[in-house]
C-alpha positions in Angstrom: -18.3 0.5 4.6 -16.0 1.5 1.8 -12.4 0.3 2.3 -9.3 1.6 0.5 -6.3 -0.8 0.5 -2.8 0.4 -0.5 -0.4 -2.6 -0.9 3.3 -2.3 -1.1 5.8 -5.2 -1.3 8.9 -4.5 0.9 6.9 -5.0 4.1 5.3 -8.2 3.1 6.1 -11.1 5.5 8.8 -13.3 4.1 10.5 -10.5 2.1 13.7 -9.4 3.8 15.9 -8.2 1.0 15.3 -5.7 -1.9 16.4 -8.3 -4.6 13.2 -10.3 -4.7 11.1 -7.1 -5.0 12.6 -6.4 -8.4 10.6 -7.9 -11.3 13.9 -9.0 -13.0 14.9 -11.1 -10.0 14.3 -14.9 -10.2 12.6 -14.8 -6.8 10.1 -12.1 -7.7 7.2 -14.5 -8.5 7.5 -15.8 -4.9 7.3 -12.2 -3.6 4.2 -11.6 -5.8 2.6 -14.8 -4.3 3.3 -13.5 -0.8 1.9 -10.1 -1.7 -1.3 -11.6 -3.2 -1.7 -13.7 0.0 -1.5 -10.7 2.4 -3.8 -8.7 0.1 -6.4 -11.4 0.1 -6.2 -11.7 3.9 -6.8 -8.0 4.2 -9.7 -8.2 1.7 -11.2 -11.1 3.6 -10.8 -9.2 6.9 -12.5 -6.1 5.5 -15.4 -8.2 4.1 -15.8 -9.9 7.5 -16.0 -6.5 9.1 -18.8 -5.4 6.8 -17.0 -3.8 3.8 -19.3 -3.3 0.8 -16.7 -1.7 -1.5 -13.0 -2.4 -1.5 -10.5 -0.8 -3.9 -6.9 -2.3 -3.9 -4.2 0.0 -5.1 -1.1 -1.9 -6.3 1.5 0.4 -4.8 4.9 -1.3 -5.5 7.5 -0.5 -8.2 5.7 -0.2 -11.6 2.4 -1.0 -9.8 1.7 -4.0 -12.0 2.6 -6.7 -9.3 -0.7 -8.1 -8.1 -2.3 -10.6 -10.4 -6.0 -9.6 -10.7 -7.1 -13.1 -11.3 -5.5 -14.2 -8.0 -7.2 -11.6 -5.9 -10.4 -12.1 -4.0 -13.3 -11.2 -6.2 -14.8 -9.1 -3.4 -12.4 -6.3 -4.4 -11.5 -4.1 -7.4 -7.8 -3.5 -8.3 -6.1 -0.3 -9.6 -2.8 -0.8 -11.3 -0.1 1.0 -13.2 1.8 4.3 -12.7 -0.6 6.9 -11.4 -0.5 10.6 -10.7 -1.4 10.0 -7.0 0.8 6.9 -6.8 0.2 5.0 -3.6 -3.1 6.8 -2.8 -4.5 7.0 -6.3 -8.2 6.1 -6.6 -9.0 7.5 -3.1 -9.6 11.1 -4.3 -12.8 12.8 -3.0 -16.0 12.2 -4.8 -17.3 14.9 -7.2 -19.4 16.4 -4.3 -16.3 16.6 -2.1 -17.3 13.7 0.2 -14.6 11.1 1.1 -14.5 8.2 -1.4 -13.8 5.7 1.4 -14.5 5.3 5.1 -11.1 3.8 6.0 -7.7 3.1 4.5 -5.6 0.1 5.2 -1.8 0.0 4.4 -0.5 -3.5 3.8 3.1 -4.5 3.0 4.4 -1.1 4.1 8.1 -0.8 5.2 10.4 1.2 7.3 11.2 4.8 6.4 14.4 6.0 4.9 17.0 6.5 7.6 15.5 4.0 10.0 18.4 2.2 11.7 16.9 -1.2 12.0 14.2 -1.2 9.3 14.3 -3.9 6.6 14.5 -2.5 3.1 14.2 1.0 4.6 13.5 3.7 2.0 10.9 6.4 1.2 9.6 6.2 -2.4 13.1 5.7 -3.8 16.7 5.2 -2.6 17.5 8.9 -2.8 16.1 10.5 0.3 18.2 9.8 3.4 15.3 10.9 5.7 11.9 12.4 5.1 10.3 14.7 7.8 6.8 15.8 8.3 6.2 18.6 10.8 9.7 17.9 12.1 9.2 14.2 12.7 10.8 11.5 10.6 8.3 9.6 8.5 8.0 7.3 5.5 5.6 6.5 2.8 3.0 5.6 5.5 3.1 9.1 7.0 3.1 11.0 3.7 0.2 8.9 2.3 -1.7 9.2 5.6 -1.4 13.0 5.3 -2.9 13.0 1.8 -5.7 10.6 2.8 -6.4 12.6 6.0 -6.8 15.8 3.9 -9.3 13.8 1.8 -11.2 12.8 5.0 -10.1 9.2 5.0 -8.6 7.9 8.3 -5.9 5.1 8.2 -7.1 2.1 10.2 -4.2 -0.2 9.7 -0.5 -0.1 8.9 1.0 -3.6 8.5 4.4 -4.5 7.3 
């Protein structure tokens, strides 16, 4: 089983304000440690479920948040700004087949315009609300749309 893991920071347990998600904030290292912990938990869960290939896409801010040396060695990590952003690395194989069997979203947060969502936004602070087929959605919905078009179902959204 091939598992694609997209990890954001604002939905990580223990992070409840945008300040510590900024690399310039003094609390950022703590946020990174929490992000690494949840990423490793997802990797361990995927391995326990039979995963044979796991790609982790660092999907927050500049996308250089996760410390590769701190991640479980059962996974590969993709970092840095990427054309496909939070779904980079999941593009179909050369023969058109899906590159992964399932996608997991960890550390995802509420969509822009959500009335009670902590750190609610969609990609940036600019959109007030994002809609897909008439329904309000966030990064999770837009990323799931792309992955679905590539034949990859989303099996988990946590945050």
